[in-house]
C-alpha positions in Angstrom: 0.0 0.0 0.0 1.3 3.4 -0.9 1.5 6.1 1.7 -0.1 9.4 1.1 2.4 12.2 0.4 0.1 14.6 2.3 0.2 14.3 6.1 -3.1 13.3 7.6 -5.2 16.3 8.7 -6.6 16.4 12.2 -10.1 17.3 11.0 -10.5 14.2 8.8 -10.9 11.9 11.8 -14.1 12.3 13.8 -13.8 12.3 17.5 -16.5 12.8 20.1 -15.6 16.5 20.5 -16.5 17.0 16.8 -20.0 15.6 17.4 -20.5 17.8 20.4 -19.3 20.9 18.5 -21.7 20.1 15.6 -24.7 19.5 17.9 -24.0 22.7 19.7 -23.8 24.7 16.5 -27.1 23.2 15.2 -28.8 23.9 18.6 -27.6 27.5 18.4 -29.0 27.9 14.9 -32.4 26.4 15.9 -32.6 28.6 19.0 -31.6 31.7 17.0 -34.3 31.1 14.3 -37.0 30.6 16.9 -36.1 34.0 18.5 -35.8 35.9 15.2 -39.2 35.6 13.5 -40.4 37.7 10.6 -43.2 40.2 11.4 -46.7 38.8 10.7 -48.1 39.6 7.3 -50.9 42.1 7.0 -53.3 42.4 4.1 -54.7 45.7 3.0 -58.1 46.0 1.4 -58.3 47.8 -1.9 -60.1 51.1 -1.3 -63.8 50.7 -2.0 -63.8 46.9 -1.9 -65.9 45.3 0.8 -65.2 41.9 2.1 -68.1 39.5 1.3 -68.7 36.3 3.3 -68.0 33.1 1.4 -71.2 31.6 0.0 -72.5 28.7 2.1 -73.0 25.5 0.1 -75.5 23.9 2.5 -78.6 26.0 3.3 -81.1 24.8 5.7 -84.6 24.1 4.4 -87.4 26.1 6.0 -88.7 24.6 9.3 -92.4 23.9 9.8 -92.6 25.1 13.4 -94.3 28.4 14.0 -95.7 28.6 10.4 -99.2 30.0 10.0 -100.7 27.4 7.7 -104.0 28.4 5.9 -106.2 25.9 7.8 -109.2 26.8 9.9 -108.8 24.3 12.8 -110.9 26.2 15.4 -109.6 25.4 18.9 -107.3 22.5 17.9 -103.8 22.7 16.6 -102.4 21.9 13.2 -100.3 18.8 12.8 -97.5 18.4 10.2 -98.1 14.8 9.1 -95.3 14.5 6.5 -92.7 16.8 5.0 -90.0 16.7 2.3 -87.3 19.2 1.2 -85.5 20.1 -1.9 -84.8 22.9 -4.4 -88.1 23.2 -6.4 -87.5 26.4 -8.3 -83.8 26.0 -9.2 -82.6 29.0 -7.2 -80.1 27.0 -5.1 -82.2 27.4 -1.9 -84.2 24.4 -0.6 -88.0 24.6 0.0 -90.1 22.5 2.3 -93.2 20.7 1.3 -95.6 19.8 4.2 -98.7 17.8 4.5 -100.7 19.3 7.3 -104.1 18.7 8.9 -106.1 19.7 12.0 -105.5 17.6 15.1 -108.9 15.9 15.1 -109.7 13.5 18.0 -111.4 11.0 15.7 -111.8 10.2 12.0 -109.4 11.0 9.2 -109.0 14.8 8.8 -108.1 15.9 5.2 -104.6 17.1 4.5 -103.4 20.3 2.9 -100.1 20.2 1.0 -98.1 23.5 1.3 -94.8 24.7 -0.1 -92.7 26.8 2.3 -89.8 29.1 1.6 -87.7 31.4 3.6 -85.8 34.4 2.4 -82.2 34.8 3.6 -83.1 37.8 5.7 -86.5 36.6 7.0 -87.1 35.4 10.5 -89.9 32.9 9.7 -90.7 30.7 6.7 -93.9 31.5 4.8 -96.4 29.5 2.7 -95.9 30.3 -1.0 -98.2 27.7 -2.6 -101.0 25.3 -1.8 -100.7 22.1 -3.8 -103.7 20.3 -2.2 -106.5 22.1 -0.5 -108.1 20.4 2.5 -111.5 21.1 1.0 -110.7 18.5 -1.6 -110.8 15.8 1.2 -107.5 14.1 0.3 -105.2 12.5 2.8 -101.5 12.1 1.9 -100.0 8.6 2.2 -96.6 9.5 0.8 -94.7 12.7 0.1 -91.3 13.2 -1.5 -89.2 15.7 -3.5 -87.2 14.2 -6.3 -85.3 16.0 -9.1 -87.1 19.3 -8.4 -90.6 17.8 -8.4 -93.0 17.1 -5.6 -94.4 13.6 -5.6 -97.4 12.5 -3.6 -99.8 9.7 -3.2 -103.3 11.0 -2.3 -106.2 8.9 -0.8 -109.6 10.3 -1.6 -113.2 9.4 -2.1 -115.3 8.5 -5.2 -118.4 10.3 -3.8 -119.6 12.2 -0.7 -121.4 9.0 0.3 -118.1 7.2 1.2 -117.4 7.5 4.9 -114.3 9.6 5.9 -112.7 6.6 7.6 -112.4 4.6 4.3 -111.0 6.4 1.3 -111.7 4.4 -1.9 -109.6 6.3 -4.5 -105.8 6.4 -4.8 -104.3 9.2 -6.9 -100.6 9.8 -7.6 -99.6 13.4 -8.3 -96.5 15.3 -9.4 -96.0 19.0 -9.3 -93.1 21.0 -10.9 -92.3 24.7 -10.9 -92.8 26.1 -14.4 -93.4 29.6 -15.6 -93.7 30.9 -12.0 -96.3 28.4 -10.9 -96.5 24.8 -9.7 -98.0 22.7 -12.5 -99.6 19.4 -11.6 -99.2 16.3 -13.8 -100.4 12.8 -13.0 -98.0 9.9 -13.9 -99.4 7.2 -16.3 -101.4 4.5 -14.6 -101.7 6.6 -11.4 -105.4 6.3 -10.7 -106.7 3.4 -8.8 -109.7 2.2 -6.7 
């Protein structure tokens, strides 16, 4: 083996003192960077520009509590039998559809089906449409909102001679918002006895 012509340098051999010196230097740099922090950034608004809140992607549908439904129930309260929610008019805000009747002690009280909406700045929801009038003597057995349409199964009567306890007609109905109104259509094969 050939010997190096250059004498060995002291710093080419690591000794414990070298590791202690390196650890001390790194600790000093870390301590110094934690003390010397840059000033926090500040953002300035452009004159005349107002900050707007970020739009919320999930809006709550209108609640049915406290709503003055157009029912004349006398001394008894109204009962929300069924409800469904969804965006019916394509504005990005959900509406609530509610089947409501008077809290009768006996019999089968007729339902009214109402559409509720609530403006962003309003305290209470309000009824904006009546899809089924209680005077028509229907009860709602199913209620849903699907693809912007209200779907319902209505139980009714073939004549005024049929007792209120025993509806004998089943009707399926579908309402969609078109030209600023709810338009009713009946799916094929929907009528039954």
